[in-house]
C-alpha positions in Angstrom: -53.2 -16.8 -16.3 -56.2 -19.0 -17.9 -55.3 -22.1 -18.6 -58.1 -23.7 -21.1 -58.5 -27.1 -22.3 -58.3 -28.8 -25.5 -61.9 -28.3 -25.9 -62.0 -24.4 -24.8 -63.2 -25.0 -21.2 -61.2 -23.4 -18.3 -58.9 -25.4 -16.3 -57.8 -22.6 -14.2 -57.7 -18.9 -14.1 -56.6 -18.8 -10.4 -52.6 -18.6 -11.0 -50.2 -16.2 -12.2 -48.3 -18.8 -13.8 -48.3 -22.2 -14.9 -45.4 -23.1 -12.5 -47.9 -22.2 -9.9 -50.6 -24.2 -11.3 -48.5 -27.2 -11.4 -47.0 -26.6 -7.8 -50.4 -26.5 -6.4 -51.3 -29.8 -8.0 -53.5 -28.4 -11.0 -54.2 -31.4 -13.2 -53.0 -29.6 -16.7 -54.4 -32.8 -18.6 -55.5 -31.9 -22.0 -54.2 -28.2 -21.4 -54.0 -26.0 -24.5 -50.2 -24.6 -24.2 -49.9 -24.2 -27.9 -46.6 -22.1 -28.5 -46.4 -21.2 -24.9 -43.2 -19.8 -23.2 -42.4 -22.1 -20.7 -38.6 -21.4 -20.9 -37.0 -22.5 -17.3 -40.1 -23.6 -16.1 -40.2 -26.2 -13.0 -43.0 -28.5 -13.8 -41.4 -31.7 -11.9 -44.4 -34.7 -11.6 -46.8 -32.4 -13.5 -49.7 -33.9 -15.2 -49.6 -32.8 -18.9 -51.0 -36.0 -20.7 -53.0 -35.1 -23.6 -51.8 -31.3 -23.4 -51.2 -29.5 -26.6 -47.4 -28.5 -26.2 -47.1 -27.7 -30.1 -44.2 -25.2 -30.5 -44.0 -24.5 -26.9 -40.5 -23.3 -25.8 -39.4 -25.3 -23.2 -35.4 -24.5 -23.0 -34.0 -25.8 -19.8 -37.6 -26.7 -18.3 -37.6 -29.2 -15.4 -40.1 -32.1 -16.5 -38.2 -34.6 -14.3 -41.0 -37.2 -13.7 -43.8 -35.3 -15.9 -46.7 -37.3 -17.2 -46.6 -36.0 -20.9 -48.8 -39.3 -22.0 -50.2 -38.7 -25.5 -49.4 -35.4 -25.4 -48.5 -33.2 -28.6 -45.0 -31.6 -28.4 -44.6 -31.0 -32.5 -42.2 -28.5 -33.0 -41.6 -28.0 -29.3 -38.2 -26.4 -28.0 -36.7 -28.7 -25.6 -33.3 -27.9 -25.6 -31.6 -28.6 -22.4 -34.6 -29.7 -20.8 -34.5 -32.4 -18.1 -37.3 -35.2 -18.5 -35.7 -37.5 -16.2 -38.3 -40.2 -15.7 -40.7 -38.5 -17.9 -43.9 -40.6 -19.3 -43.8 -39.8 -23.0 -46.0 -42.7 -24.0 -47.3 -41.9 -27.3 -46.2 -38.5 -27.2 -46.1 -36.5 -30.6 -42.5 -35.2 -30.9 -42.2 -34.5 -34.6 -39.8 -32.0 -35.3 -39.4 -31.2 -31.4 -35.9 -30.0 -30.8 -34.5 -32.4 -27.9 -30.9 -31.6 -28.2 -29.1 -31.4 -24.8 -32.0 -33.0 -23.1 -31.8 -35.2 -20.4 -34.0 -38.6 -20.9 -32.5 -40.8 -18.2 -35.1 -43.5 -17.5 -37.9 -41.6 -19.8 -40.4 -43.8 -21.2 -40.8 -43.1 -24.9 -42.6 -46.1 -25.9 -44.5 -45.4 -29.0 -43.8 -41.9 -28.9 -43.4 -40.2 -32.5 -39.8 -39.0 -33.0 -40.1 -38.4 -36.6 -37.5 -35.7 -37.5 -36.9 -34.8 -33.9 -33.4 -33.4 -32.8 -31.7 -35.5 -30.4 -28.3 -34.3 -30.9 -26.2 -34.7 -27.7 -29.2 -35.8 -25.8 -28.7 -38.4 -23.0 -30.9 -41.3 -23.4 -29.4 -43.3 -20.6 -31.8 -46.1 -19.6 -34.9 -44.8 -21.7 -37.3 -46.7 -22.8 -37.6 -46.6 -26.8 -39.7 -49.3 -27.5 -42.4 -49.6 -30.0 
């Protein structure tokens, strides 16, 4: 699987899946994952800062402790995703579907939540400042 940076440069093409790349500690910062199918993916602790995840399918994905600082998740499907302790500072979540997502202790400061669906999401102790 070839994972490219937003500027078109190749981040890695050595892994069969994004999960394998994340598990191997590959820095996915700035990755272009637009419309990617990451349903159920285990991306625990992954660095996805500045990544483009617009319209990505992340249903029931494990993003526990992931760094999504300034990531673009507009229109992303995060139904049932585990974002416990994730850093979503400055992330663009416009029109994202976060229904049933777990966002315990997530940092959503300065995140754009315009028209995001947060129905039944658990925001226990999440930071929603700014």
